N, C-alpha and C positions, 0 to 999 in steps of 0.2 A: 507579064503584061497583067496579071489578077489584083498584086499588090496594093494600086494606087486604089482600085473601086472596095477591098477590103476594107482598108485602113479610114477612107470617108465613111463606111457604118455607122461606128460609135459617133460621128457626130451627126449625123443625121437623126440616129435617135435620142439623141439629148436635144435637138430641133426642135422634134416632136413631143420630146417630155412636155420641154417647155412651153409650148404651144398649149396644150393641154391645161398646163397646171395656171398660164395665162387666162382661158377661156373658161374654167372653175374661177376662178377669182371675179373676173368681170360677170359671170351668173349670179354670184353672191352677193357681189355689189347692188345688180339690180334688184334684186328679190328684198332687199337689206333695205333700198331707198323706195319702192315697192310700198313695204311697210309701214314705213317712216312716213310716205305720202298718205297712206290710209288714213293714221291717225292724225299728221298732219290736219286732214282735213275734215275730220270727222268730228263732229261735236255732240258726240254721245258714245259712253263706250261700255260695251256689256259684259259683266263677268261674273262666274259663282264661284262662291263663299263656302267652306263647310265647318263646322263645330263638331268635336268628338265630347263625353262624357263618361265619364265612368260610375256608376250608380247600382245601389247594392238593394233589391227588394225588399220593400217593406209589411208585405202579404203573404201568404200562404196557406192556397187553400189546397186541404185532403180530403181525396175521394175515397172511400169505401162503400162496402154492401157487407149484407147478411141474409139468409134466407134460411126457410124449415121447409120440412115434407113431413105430411101428417096424411093419411086417410078420407078426413074427412076434413071439410074450408074451417068446422070449428076447434080441432084440435089443433090445426097449423093456424089460427089465429090467436090463439092460448097461448103456442110454445113461438110464436111471433114476440109477442108484449114479455114475456118471461127472457127475451134473448135482448128485447131492445132495451129493457132492463140493467140489465148486465155490463150491455153496449157504454147506456148512460154513465153508469156506475164507474165504469172501466174510465170513464172522459172525465167523469169530474173528482176524481183519485191523483190524476195528476194535472189538476189544474185549468181543464178546459171544462167550462157550464155551459158556454152554448157553442148546440149543433142544430143545421138543419136534415127534417126525414124528408124524405119523397113522399107520394103517395104508395100504399103498398101496390105490386106488380103481383097478381093472380096467375097463376100456368095450370092448366089442367095435363095430371101424368095420365099418359095410359100405356096399355099394355095389349098387343096381340094375342088373342087368345081363337081359341079352334070352338067350331060351335059341334055338335054331338050329332043333330039331328038331320044335318046337309051337308056337314064336313066342311065347310067354308072358312075362311078365318078372317078374322074383323079387329076393330079395337075398341076396347072395354076403358072406362078410367078408373083407376086405383085409385088413388087420392090427388093433394092439390101440393104446392111447390109456391110457397109465399117470398118474396123478396124485397127488402126496402133500400133502398139508397145512403145515406148519409155524407154529409159535407161538416168540415172542420173549418172555418176561417178563424185566423191567427195572426197576429201581429210578430208572437215570436216565433219569428221563422227556421230559428237554427233545433231549439227543442222539439218542436209538432214532428217534422220529418223523424226522428228519432222516435217516435212513439210506434210506428211502422214494427221495428221491432220487439215490443213490446206486446203489440195485437198478440203474438202465439197464446200470451194466457187467455184470451177469450176463447180461441178454439181449444184449450185445456179445459176448460168450462161449457163445451158442449156446443158453442156458438162460432157457425159455419160462417166467419168473418173474412173478410176478402178488402186487403187493402189496394188501392184501384193507384194508384200515386198523387205527385203532386202536381200543386201549379203554383211558379212562383211571379209577385208581381210588384212594377212600382208600380204601386198608386200617384204619384207628384209626379209624371208623366207628361201630366199640360203645364205645368208652370216648369217643366225643362224645358217643355219646344218652346214659351215663350223666352228665356233666358236665353238658351242656345240660338236663337234666331236674331235676336242680337250680337251673339260672339261670331256668327257666321256671318253676317253683314257688316264687320270690323274685319273681318279677313277680305272678304271681296273689294271693300273700299281697298286696302292695301295692295290688293293684286292688282286692281285698276290702276293704280299709283304707278306699281313698277312698270306696267306697261305702255302710262302713259310718258313717263318719262324719255322714252324713246321716241318720242314726236316731238322733242320737244313742249310735250302739253300739262296741265296740270290739273285737277278735280276740282271741280266747281262743287257740286252738290249729288246729292242722291234724290235720282228720278222717279224710278220706282223700286221694290223688293217682291220678290213672290218665293214664298216657301216652296222646298220643295218635301220629296218624299220622307218622313220622319223613319227611320231602321232602329228599332230595337233587336240588339241583336246579343250573344255569350260575353262576356268578355271578350276583348279584344280584335271580336271580330267585327270582320269588313262586309260580312255578306249584303249583298241589296237585292232589290225585286220591285218590280213594277207599282206592286201595293204596297207595300213597305211590311217592315217586317214586325212582328211583335214578340219576340221571346218569351214563353212561360216557363224551361227548363230547368233554367239556370237560376241561382240565388243569383252570383254578381252580375252584372249585363253591363254595356256598351253602345249608351245613346248617338245617334250619329243624323244630326243636321245639314240639310243645303239651301242655298240663301241664291237666285238668279237678282244680280242684281244692277240695274242701271243708272249711269254715272255722266251728268253734262261735265265739259269740259271748257277750260279757259286756256 
């Protein structure tokens, strides 16, 4: 008695599967038709294009400092002038004639001292520390960073020299942005043409183009931020530009 109902189950499952497939195809067709209708009826299309360019930094900034300590301010100034001359000679011997030095920072050195008359503890000045920060700007982006290793020679001469690191800068970023805006606009037009063909339309002309935030990242990086990245840590960089464009259609 049960065999007929069991034999009809595969047919029932097949029927349900066929109905589900048909419903899916109908839904997809409706979505595509709706998309085609919006494209066909619209007079403009908005797209975003992008451009990418790998560049090499053309300026390096080397930040460093040196300091001296002495019991009196006059002695500290004399020692600082002597160390400044040693640092200038170090740079000159390596082909760096110009560097900028910040105003000297003066710090009083104090020590805790117990007063014998009332057995209290207070601070007393025992000397001065003078610190000067130095910046080297150079287009030799490969050789200058190697000088950090050579700066140990200054330590051997008694100069308390501290290398603070390097900034690598691409000074032609402004020109690159103009060039890349044109490339990004071309990319936007190509994308717009691909979309327009879905509605049997063609692109007529560019109505408006707005450049987005430019990202300057380490080489091959695609990091983004709302403010725009401006990497100074890497010698090789990647610049990414985007353009939001509006095209009319015909």
